[in-house]
N, C-alpha and C positions, 0 to 999 in steps of 0.2 A: 429717414433718421430725424428724430425730434431734438433739435439743437438746444431747446429750452429745458430739457429734463436734467441736464448737467451742464449748465451754461458756461461756455468758455469762448464766447463770441468776441471778447475784448481782452486786452492785456491784464485786466484785474484777475481773470481766471477764477472767479468766485465759486464756480462749480455747483451752484445751488440749483435745485429743481424749481424752476420758475412757475411751474403749474401749481406749486404749493406755497412758496414764499417769494418775495421779491428779491432780485439780485442787487448788486452794488449800484446798478443804474436806477434802482427804485421802481423797477417795472416787473410785472408778472409775465406770463406767456401770452397775454392778450395784447392787442394792438391799439395804442392810444395816439391820437392826433389832436393838436390844439388849435391849429389854424391852417387854412388853405386859401391862398390868394395870389394875385399877380403882385410881384414885389419889384419896386423900382430902385432899390438902394444897393443892389449888387454891383459888381464891376461892370463897366459899360458893355463889354462883350458878352455878358451874361444877362443883364436886364434889358439892354437896348431901349427902344421906345415903347415896346409893347409890355415889357415886364417879364420877370422870371416866374415860372409857375411853382411857387414854394409850397412845400408840405412840411410843416413844423411838427416833428414828433415829440412826444412827452418823454421825460427822463433823460439821463446823460450818464456816461461812464466816467466822467471827470467830476471833480468837485471844486471848480474854480471859485474862489471867494469873491471875485469881482464880476461874476457872470451877469450879463445884461438880460438874459432870458431866464432868470431865476423862477419865474412863475411856472415854467414848464420843465426846467432842468432839475430843480431840487424840490419845488412844491408840487410838481407832477400834475399840473392842471391839464385836462384834456378830455376827449370823448372816445369811448371805445367804438371801434369799427372793425369790419372784417377785411380780409385780403381782397375779396371781391369788390367791396366798396372802395378800397384803395385803387383798384384798377379803374373803376368808374371815375374816380377823382382825376386820375391822370388824363383821361379822355376829356373830361369837363374843362380842365385847364388848357388843353390843346385847343378845344373849341373856342375858348375865350381869347385865343391869340397868343398864348404863352410862347416865348422863344425856346423854352426847355422845361423839363420837369426837374425841380430842385429839391432834393431830399435832404432836409436839414436835421442834423443830429440823428442819423439813421442806424448807427452801429448795432445797437441792441435789438433791432427789428429786421436784420438782414434776411432771415428765412421768410418772414412775412412779405418783404419787399420783392424777393425773387418769385414767390408764389404769385403776387399781383402782376409782375412783369410778364410772367409766363402766361397768365390768363388774358391779358389785355390784347385786343386786336385793333389795328389801325393807328397805332401810335407811331408817329414819324418825326418826332423832335428829340433832341439829345436828352440823355439822362445825366443829371449832375449829382455827384455824391459829395455833400457838403458836411464836413466833419471836423472834429477837434484835433485830429492828428494822432490821437492815442488809439491806434488800431492794431488788430492782430493780422499778421500776414495771411494766416490760414483763412480767416474770414474774408479778407480782400480777394483771395483766390476764388472763393465761391462766387464772386461778382464778375469774374473775368468774362467778357463778352456782353455784359449787361450795362456797364457804365461807359459813357462816352467822355465825360469830363469829370476829373477829380478836383475838388476844391477843399483841400485840407488846411488846417492851421498848422503852423510850426511855432508854438508858443515860447518854448524855452530851449536854449542850448545849455543852460545851467541847471543841473539836477537839484541843487539846493533850492532854487526858486520854484522849480516844479513841485518839490515836496511841500514847501511852505504855502504856496498859493493854490495848488491843484491836487494835493495829496497823492502825487504820482512821481516819486523820485526817479523812476525809470522812464519817464516821459521822453527824454532826448533819444534814448536808444530805440524805443518803439516807433517814434515819429520818423526817424531816419530809415528804419527798415520798411515802414509803411510807404513812405514816399518812393523808395526804390521800387516797390511792387507796383505802385500806381504808375510810375514812369514806364515800367516794363509793359503794363497793359495798354496805356493810352498813347504812348509814343510821343512824337513831336506835336506841337500845337497846329491846328487847322482852323481856318476861319472862312465864312462864306463871303459872298460879294458885298454884303452889308456890314461886314466887320464883326459878325456874331460868331462866337466860338462854336465849332462843330465837334471838336475833339481836342484833348490835351489836358494840361495841368496848370492850375494857378495855386500857388502856395501863399496863404495869407499869414501875415505876421502883425500882431497888435503891439505897438510900442507901449510899454508900461512906464509910468512916471518913475524916475530915479534909476532906471535900468537900461540906459542906452547901450552899455557894453554888451548886455545880453542880446539886444537887437542886432548889433554889429556882428556878433558871433553867428547868429542864425543866418543873416544875409550872406556873410562870407562863406559859410558852409554850403549853402544852397548854390551860390554862384560858382564856387570852386568845383562842386560835384556835378552840376547839371548845365552850367553855362546858360546858353540861350535856348535850351531844349524845354525849359519851363518858363512860366511867367511868375513874378512875385506880385503880391499886393501888400504894400506897406501902409498900415492903417494908423490913424491918429485919433480914432473915435472912442478911446478908453473913457468910460463914464464912472466916476467915483460914486458908488451907491452906499446905502446905509450899512451894507454888509462888510465894508472895509474900514469902518470907524476904528477898529483896533489895530489897523495896519497903517500908521501915520505916513509911512514912506510912499504909499500908493493911494492915500486918501486925498487926492487932488487930480486935476486934469494934467495931461501931458502939456508941457510948455511948448510954445512955437520954437524956441531955441533947441529944445531936446529933439523935436521932430526934424527940424532942419539939420541937426547934427547927424542923425541917422540917414537922412536922404543924401547929404553930402558924402557920407562914407560910401553909400551904394554907388554913387556916381564915380567916386575916386577909384573904386576897384573894378569898374567897367560894366556895371549892371545897366542894361538898356531895356530889357523886357520887364517893365514894372509898372504897376498902377499905383498912384499916390492920391491922397485926399487933400483937396485944396480948400481954402476959405477959412482957415483957422481950426484949431482943435475943438472938438465937440461943439461945432457950430449949430447942430440940430440933433434931435433925438433919433437914434437908430433902433429904438426898442419898439417892436410892433405890439398891437393890441391882440392878446390871445383870448379871443372871445368865441372861438368855435366857428368862425366864418368859413363857409364852404365845406365843413367836415361831414355833416350829416344832412340829408335832404330835408328833414324836418327835425329840428332840435328837440330832443327828449331830455328835459332837464333832470330827470331822475337818473340819467346815465352819466352824469358828470362826476368826476372824481373830486 
C-alpha cells in the first residue's frame, strides 16, 4: 500500500497525492533529512553523556508560529535520501556511540521509516519517536513494535490557543488520543543501569509566555490520567523569534516567575516523574545548525531543496 498516494498520515487528513503535489506538511513522497548528529540537549535519560542519535526530518504537519526549527519545518531545508540510506544512517549513529536513534518530526515519513527499520540489520539501541503530538492513532498503530520510546509534545489543552498559534484547533483531542496509544504500546518506563531510558514515554510541554493556565491544564490532565506511568518534561526554552512579532503576548521570553508558577503547580498536585530546565529561561540556544551534517556520504549541493 502506498500511503503517500492519498495521504492521511496525520490528523490534517489532506488526502493529497504526494507523488504529484506536496501535502500540508510541505513534503512530497520523497524522503528529506536536514541533519544527523549526536545531540546533547535532550532529557538526561535520552542524551546521556554520549548523545542521542538525532535524525532531523524536513517538513512538519503543524504550523506553529513560534517554531524554533523553522528552517526545516516550514522552509523545508533538507537533502533527499532513500530509505536504504536512512537505514545506513541508523547504523552510523550507533557506531558513533549514540544512546538511541531519535526520529525528530517523523510523522509524515512513517512508511519510509518503517521500510528503513525493516531493512537495517544489527541495530540494538532504542528507537525514539520525537513528535509534536499532533498524531493519527492509525499511523501510530503502524509503528507498534518498532518504537521503544515515545517523546511527544503536549502543547495545548486550550483549542483556542492551538488554532491561533498552530492552525490546529483539534490539537488537544488528537494529542490525548495519540498519547493514549503511545502508552498502550510502550507501557511503563524502563531504564538501564546507567539511567538511560530503554522504553517508555516522556511527554514534553513548552511553557508559553502569558499562558501559565494552559500549562497547568496540560500537566493536570497528564498526571490525573497517567500518574507515574509516564514522565513529563516541563520546558522553559521558548525563544521569541521574528515570526512572532505580530503576537505581542508571546513576543518575549518566559519569565522566571511564570516558569516557577508552573513548576510549583506540578509539585502541589503530586507530580514526581518530571524533568525541568534549570539556570534561567532561554539561557542558551537550543536551535541546531541544519547544514546537512551526516545526511549524505558526499554532499551533492545540486540535491538541496
